[in-house]
C-alpha positions as CSV (number, residue, x, y, z in Angstrom):
1,M,-47.1,-18.6,-11.8
2,L,-49.9,-20.2,-11.9
3,R,-49.9,-21.6,-15.3
4,Q,-46.6,-23.4,-14.2
5,K,-48.0,-24.7,-11.4
6,V,-50.8,-26.5,-12.7
7,I,-48.7,-28.3,-15.1
8,E,-45.8,-29.2,-12.3
9,V,-48.8,-30.4,-10.1
10,F,-49.9,-32.4,-12.9
11,R,-47.4,-34.1,-13.6
12,H,-46.3,-34.8,-10.2
13,R,-49.8,-36.5,-9.0
14,Y,-50.7,-38.3,-12.6
15,G,-47.1,-39.2,-13.6
16,R,-47.4,-37.8,-17.0
17,A,-47.4,-34.2,-18.9
18,P,-50.9,-32.7,-19.5
19,A,-52.2,-32.9,-23.0
20,L,-53.5,-29.0,-23.0
21,L,-54.0,-26.2,-20.7
22,V,-56.8,-23.8,-20.2
23,R,-57.4,-20.2,-19.2
24,A,-60.3,-18.8,-17.8
25,P,-60.6,-15.3,-16.4
26,G,-62.7,-13.7,-13.7
27,R,-64.7,-10.3,-14.1
28,V,-65.5,-7.3,-12.5
29,N,-69.1,-5.5,-13.5
30,L,-68.1,-2.0,-14.2
31,I,-71.9,-0.8,-14.2
32,G,-75.5,-3.2,-14.5
33,E,-76.3,-4.8,-11.4
34,H,-79.1,-7.3,-10.7
35,T,-80.0,-6.6,-14.5
36,D,-78.9,-9.4,-16.1
37,Y,-81.5,-11.9,-15.0
38,N,-83.7,-9.1,-15.5
39,D,-83.2,-9.6,-19.6
40,G,-81.5,-6.0,-19.2
41,F,-77.7,-4.4,-20.1
42,V,-74.4,-5.0,-18.4
43,L,-71.0,-3.6,-18.7
44,P,-68.7,-6.4,-17.5
45,M,-64.8,-7.0,-18.2
46,A,-63.0,-9.9,-18.1
47,I,-59.8,-9.4,-15.5
48,D,-56.5,-10.7,-15.4
49,R,-57.1,-12.7,-12.6
50,H,-57.9,-16.5,-13.6
51,I,-58.5,-19.8,-13.3
52,W,-55.8,-22.2,-14.8
53,A,-56.5,-26.1,-15.6
54,A,-53.8,-28.5,-16.7
55,V,-55.7,-30.8,-18.6
56,G,-55.3,-34.9,-20.0
57,P,-57.6,-37.5,-21.3
58,A,-58.9,-40.5,-19.4
59,D,-59.4,-43.9,-20.5
60,D,-62.8,-44.1,-19.1
61,D,-65.5,-42.2,-18.3
62,R,-65.2,-40.3,-15.3
63,V,-63.9,-37.0,-14.5
64,T,-61.3,-36.8,-11.7
65,L,-59.8,-33.2,-10.8
66,F,-57.7,-31.5,-7.8
67,S,-57.9,-28.4,-6.8
68,T,-54.6,-26.9,-5.5
69,D,-56.4,-24.1,-3.8
70,F,-58.6,-26.4,-1.7
71,G,-55.8,-29.2,-1.5
72,Q,-58.6,-31.8,-2.8
73,E,-59.2,-34.5,-5.2
74,G,-62.8,-35.4,-6.6
75,S,-64.4,-37.6,-9.0
76,F,-67.6,-38.3,-10.8
77,D,-68.6,-40.8,-13.7
78,L,-70.5,-38.9,-16.4
79,R,-72.8,-41.5,-16.6
80,H,-74.5,-41.3,-13.4
81,L,-74.0,-37.4,-12.3
82,A,-75.9,-36.7,-9.0
83,K,-75.2,-34.0,-6.8
84,G,-73.1,-33.9,-3.9
85,K,-69.8,-32.3,-2.1
86,P,-67.2,-30.4,-2.2
87,L,-69.0,-27.2,-3.8
88,W,-66.1,-26.9,-5.8
89,L,-66.6,-29.7,-7.7
90,E,-70.6,-29.3,-8.5
91,Y,-69.5,-26.3,-10.3
92,A,-67.5,-28.8,-12.6
93,K,-70.1,-31.6,-12.5
94,G,-73.1,-29.4,-13.0
95,M,-71.6,-27.9,-16.3
96,A,-71.1,-31.9,-17.5
97,W,-74.4,-32.1,-16.5
98,A,-75.4,-29.2,-19.0
99,L,-73.7,-29.7,-21.6
100,K,-75.2,-33.3,-22.1
101,E,-78.3,-31.6,-21.5
102,G,-77.5,-30.2,-24.8
103,S,-76.5,-33.7,-26.3
104,V,-73.5,-33.3,-26.3
105,S,-71.3,-36.4,-26.1
106,L,-68.6,-35.9,-23.0
107,R,-65.3,-37.9,-22.8
108,G,-63.8,-38.0,-19.2
109,F,-60.6,-36.7,-17.7
110,T,-57.9,-35.8,-15.1
111,G,-57.3,-32.1,-14.6
112,V,-55.2,-30.2,-12.0
113,L,-57.1,-26.6,-11.1
114,A,-55.6,-23.4,-9.7
115,G,-56.7,-19.8,-9.3
116,D,-56.1,-16.4,-8.3
117,V,-59.5,-14.6,-8.4
118,P,-60.8,-14.4,-4.9
119,A,-63.6,-16.7,-3.8
120,G,-66.9,-14.8,-2.8
121,A,-65.6,-11.5,-3.7
122,G,-68.0,-10.9,-6.8
123,L,-65.4,-11.5,-9.2
124,S,-67.2,-14.9,-10.3
125,S,-64.5,-17.3,-9.5
126,S,-67.4,-20.4,-10.1
127,A,-68.0,-18.8,-14.0
128,A,-64.6,-18.4,-14.7
129,L,-64.1,-22.4,-13.4
130,E,-67.4,-23.2,-15.2
131,M,-66.1,-21.9,-18.2
132,A,-62.5,-23.6,-17.8
133,V,-64.5,-26.7,-17.5
134,A,-66.7,-26.2,-20.5
135,R,-62.8,-25.7,-22.7
136,A,-61.4,-28.4,-21.4
137,F,-64.8,-30.9,-22.2
138,A,-64.6,-29.4,-25.8
139,A,-60.5,-29.8,-26.4
140,I,-60.8,-33.2,-24.9
141,S,-64.1,-34.7,-26.6
142,G,-63.4,-33.3,-29.9
143,F,-66.1,-30.8,-30.3
144,E,-66.7,-27.1,-31.3
145,L,-68.2,-24.7,-28.5
146,D,-69.1,-21.5,-29.1
147,V,-69.3,-18.6,-26.4
148,G,-73.2,-18.2,-26.6
149,T,-73.6,-22.0,-25.8
150,M,-70.5,-22.2,-22.9
151,A,-72.5,-19.2,-21.2
152,Q,-75.7,-20.8,-21.5
153,A,-74.5,-23.8,-20.4
154,G,-73.2,-21.9,-17.3
155,R,-76.3,-20.5,-16.4
156,K,-78.2,-23.5,-16.6
157,A,-75.7,-25.2,-14.6
158,E,-75.7,-22.0,-11.6
159,N,-79.7,-22.4,-11.9
160,Q,-80.8,-26.1,-11.8
161,W,-77.3,-27.7,-10.1
162,I,-76.1,-25.3,-7.8
163,G,-79.0,-23.7,-7.3
164,A,-78.7,-19.7,-7.5
165,Q,-80.9,-17.7,-9.9
166,T,-78.5,-16.2,-11.4
167,G,-78.0,-14.1,-14.9
168,I,-75.7,-15.1,-17.4
169,M,-73.6,-12.3,-17.6
170,D,-70.5,-13.8,-15.6
171,Q,-70.2,-16.9,-17.7
172,M,-70.5,-15.2,-21.2
173,I,-67.8,-12.3,-19.9
174,S,-65.5,-14.9,-19.0
175,A,-66.0,-17.1,-22.0
176,A,-66.1,-13.6,-24.4
177,G,-63.9,-11.3,-22.7
178,V,-61.8,-9.0,-25.1
179,D,-58.4,-7.7,-24.1
180,G,-58.3,-4.1,-23.3
181,H,-62.6,-3.0,-23.5
182,A,-65.3,-3.9,-21.5
183,V,-68.3,-5.3,-22.8
184,L,-71.9,-4.2,-23.4
185,L,-74.2,-7.2,-23.1
186,D,-77.5,-7.2,-23.7
187,C,-78.5,-10.1,-21.8
188,R,-81.7,-11.4,-23.8
189,S,-80.2,-10.9,-27.4
190,L,-76.8,-12.1,-26.2
191,E,-75.5,-9.4,-28.3
192,R,-71.8,-8.0,-27.4
193,T,-70.4,-4.3,-28.1
194,P,-66.9,-4.0,-27.1
195,V,-66.1,-1.0,-25.7
196,P,-62.6,0.9,-24.8
197,L,-61.5,1.8,-21.3
198,P,-61.1,6.1,-21.3
199,A,-57.6,6.6,-22.1
200,G,-55.3,7.5,-18.9
201,T,-57.6,5.6,-16.6
202,V,-57.4,2.0,-14.7
203,V,-59.9,-0.1,-13.4
204,V,-59.2,-1.0,-10.0
205,V,-61.0,-3.9,-7.6
206,L,-61.1,-2.7,-3.7
207,D,-61.9,-6.1,-1.6
208,T,-63.6,-5.3,1.4
209,A,-62.1,-8.3,3.3
210,T,-65.9,-9.3,3.9
211,R,-67.1,-12.2,2.4
212,R,-71.7,-12.9,1.0
213,G,-72.1,-15.9,3.2
214,L,-75.6,-17.6,3.1
215,V,-77.6,-14.7,1.1
216,S,-79.0,-17.0,-1.2
217,S,-82.3,-16.1,0.3
218,A,-81.9,-12.6,-0.2
219,Y,-81.3,-13.2,-3.7
220,N,-83.7,-15.2,-4.6
221,E,-86.2,-12.9,-2.5
222,R,-84.9,-9.8,-4.6
223,H,-85.6,-12.1,-8.0
224,A,-89.0,-13.1,-7.3
225,Q,-89.5,-9.2,-6.8
226,C,-88.2,-8.5,-10.0
227,V,-91.0,-11.0,-11.5
228,T,-93.5,-10.0,-9.8
229,G,-93.0,-5.7,-11.2
230,A,-92.4,-7.0,-14.7
231,R,-96.0,-9.0,-14.2
232,H,-97.2,-6.3,-12.8
233,F,-96.6,-3.9,-15.9
234,G,-97.8,-6.6,-18.2
235,K,-93.8,-7.3,-19.5
236,P,-91.8,-10.5,-19.9
237,A,-89.3,-8.7,-17.6
238,L,-88.2,-5.3,-16.2
239,R,-85.8,-5.0,-19.3
240,D,-89.4,-4.1,-21.2
241,V,-90.2,-1.3,-18.3
242,T,-89.7,2.1,-19.1
243,T,-89.0,5.4,-16.4
244,D,-92.1,6.4,-18.0
245,M,-93.9,3.6,-17.0
246,L,-92.5,3.7,-13.7
247,E,-93.6,6.6,-12.9
248,R,-97.0,6.4,-14.4
249,E,-97.8,2.9,-12.8
250,G,-95.3,2.1,-10.2
251,A,-98.1,3.4,-7.4
252,G,-99.7,0.2,-7.5
253,L,-96.4,-1.6,-6.0
254,D,-95.9,-2.5,-2.5
255,P,-93.3,-0.3,-1.3
256,A,-90.3,-2.9,-1.6
257,T,-91.1,-4.0,-5.2
258,L,-91.3,-0.5,-6.5
259,K,-87.7,0.0,-4.9
260,R,-86.6,-3.1,-6.7
261,V,-88.3,-2.5,-9.8
262,R,-86.7,1.4,-9.8
263,H,-83.4,0.1,-9.4
264,V,-83.7,-2.4,-12.1
265,V,-85.6,0.5,-14.7
266,T,-82.6,3.1,-13.6
267,E,-79.6,0.8,-13.8
268,N,-80.8,-0.1,-17.6
269,V,-80.4,3.6,-18.4
270,R,-77.5,4.2,-16.6
271,T,-75.5,1.1,-18.3
272,L,-76.4,2.4,-21.7
273,A,-75.4,5.9,-21.2
274,A,-72.6,4.6,-19.4
275,A,-71.4,2.7,-22.4
276,E,-72.0,5.6,-24.7
277,A,-69.7,7.8,-22.2
278,L,-66.7,5.1,-22.7
279,Q,-67.3,5.3,-26.7
280,R,-66.8,8.8,-26.5
281,G,-64.1,8.5,-24.3
282,D,-65.9,10.6,-21.1
283,A,-64.2,9.5,-18.1
284,Q,-66.0,12.1,-15.8
285,A,-69.8,11.1,-16.9
286,F,-68.7,7.5,-16.7
287,G,-67.8,7.8,-13.1
288,R,-70.6,10.2,-12.2
289,L,-73.0,6.8,-13.4
290,M,-70.6,4.6,-11.1
291,N,-71.7,6.6,-7.7
292,E,-75.3,6.7,-8.7
293,S,-75.5,3.2,-9.6
294,H,-73.8,2.7,-6.2
295,A,-76.5,4.5,-4.3
296,S,-79.1,3.1,-6.3
297,L,-77.9,-0.5,-4.9
298,R,-77.8,0.6,-1.6
299,D,-81.2,2.4,-1.4
300,D,-83.6,0.8,-3.6
301,F,-82.1,-2.8,-4.5
302,E,-80.4,-2.8,-0.9
303,V,-77.8,-5.2,-1.6
304,S,-75.0,-2.9,-0.2
305,N,-73.2,-3.7,3.4
306,A,-71.8,-1.1,5.6
307,A,-68.2,-2.4,4.6
308,L,-69.3,-1.8,0.6
309,D,-70.8,1.8,1.9
310,V,-67.2,2.8,3.4
311,M,-65.0,1.7,0.9
312,A,-67.4,3.2,-1.6
313,A,-67.2,6.3,0.2
314,V,-63.2,6.4,0.9
315,A,-62.7,6.2,-3.1
316,Q,-65.2,8.2,-4.4
317,A,-63.6,11.2,-2.0
318,H,-60.2,10.4,-3.8
319,P,-59.3,13.1,-6.4
320,A,-57.8,10.4,-8.0
321,C,-61.1,8.9,-8.3
322,L,-63.7,9.3,-11.3
323,G,-66.4,7.1,-9.4
324,A,-66.9,3.9,-7.2
325,R,-69.7,1.4,-6.6
326,M,-70.4,-1.8,-5.3
327,T,-69.5,-4.7,-7.9
328,G,-71.3,-8.0,-7.6
329,G,-74.2,-9.5,-6.3
330,G,-73.6,-7.6,-2.6
331,F,-73.7,-8.1,0.9
332,G,-70.1,-8.2,1.1
333,G,-66.9,-8.8,-1.9
334,C,-65.8,-6.0,-3.7
335,A,-66.1,-2.5,-4.8
336,V,-64.8,-1.1,-8.3
337,A,-63.2,2.3,-9.0
338,L,-62.0,4.2,-11.9
339,V,-58.8,6.2,-11.3
340,R,-56.5,8.3,-12.9
341,D,-53.4,6.0,-14.2
342,E,-50.9,8.6,-13.1
343,R,-52.5,8.5,-9.6
344,R,-53.1,5.0,-9.1
345,E,-50.7,4.0,-6.5
346,A,-51.4,6.9,-4.2
347,F,-55.2,6.2,-4.6
348,V,-54.3,2.4,-3.7
349,A,-52.2,3.7,-1.0
350,D,-54.8,6.5,0.6
351,T,-57.8,4.5,0.0
352,A,-56.8,1.3,1.8
353,A,-55.4,3.0,4.5
354,A,-58.7,5.1,4.7
355,Y,-60.7,1.9,4.4
356,A,-59.0,0.1,7.4
357,R,-59.1,3.4,9.6
358,E,-62.8,3.3,9.3
359,T,-63.7,-0.2,9.6
360,N,-60.5,-1.9,11.5
361,L,-60.4,-4.5,8.2
362,E,-57.3,-4.9,5.6
363,P,-58.3,-4.4,2.3
364,A,-56.8,-6.1,-0.6
365,C,-56.8,-3.9,-3.9
366,Y,-56.0,-4.8,-7.3
367,V,-55.4,-3.0,-10.5
368,C,-56.8,-4.6,-13.6
369,R,-56.5,-5.1,-17.2
370,A,-59.4,-6.1,-19.3
371,V,-58.2,-10.1,-20.9
372,A,-59.7,-12.0,-23.3
373,G,-62.3,-14.8,-22.7
374,A,-61.7,-18.5,-21.9
375,E,-59.2,-19.9,-24.3
376,V,-57.0,-23.5,-24.7
377,L,-53.3,-22.2,-25.1
378,P,-50.5,-24.2,-26.1
379,L,-48.5,-26.3,-23.2
């Protein structure tokens, strides 16, 4: 168990017991993709795959972290933060910088990290690391940290320290997940509404065994197109553009920007409809909206890839599947499916086999449970 592993590695490396244990989950987004940085709506859930950290206070202002996943130790001085390498450490350093920018006084600590959130799969391993570090800083330094402040600091670290123009969804759901529920998140107000998953269903994450690679320029281009689109309509964000407005005034946009805008506007509509479907327990309606979301991400936002399209197609074709779509930023990573619980094993086996036949890639499939957000746990 990773929980026990980080405790034991901490004892072995540092010759003492850790003072506390932190857990922060990854997430899967059920619907609402590329809407978060447009002030829109998303419907993620925190999943039972986590970053774990065993932590103890330091005698100075240094943070020293050992990653069991990378077999590396790194450290930084809280008084003199400067960008560097390795990347996994930069997420922790960026979190320290963002918290300090919020006028929080931080104390140094020593920690051991381990995780089972697949990196680069679109399941937010970076946000889980950020939220684990935030909880560790708050506990070690002795201050309260609400989930909204945690999430906003994490987004600031991603945007301004790491340089990725992400929204706030990943950090917010890792911080504020609800056991057994997805969470409808308004990315403008940060209002959160837990919605139950349909009875008799499970969520299955389908890892295509492909990774995004160097696509930050593609993400930033789409972000810029969304900003251009909002400006065209005279609105602060695409959240404020309706389907009627798009129909009346969209012709003035260049074809690529029009497609990007159409995805975001219709995805917000789908996401709100999906939350309503979950509230009334309508799994079939929810599944249809997932399928429509994938088509929009593939055709209008153009962030899918061949592997994701194959995975979504073979999942959707299975009789146990209610709906499936790519999830995360795109260009590789994972799809997500809502599946009838009594046929979950057949679905996993059949979908994995069909995908492997079509792509010659071996996928990984995770049946996921919705869990609570980041927390400090007793040792």
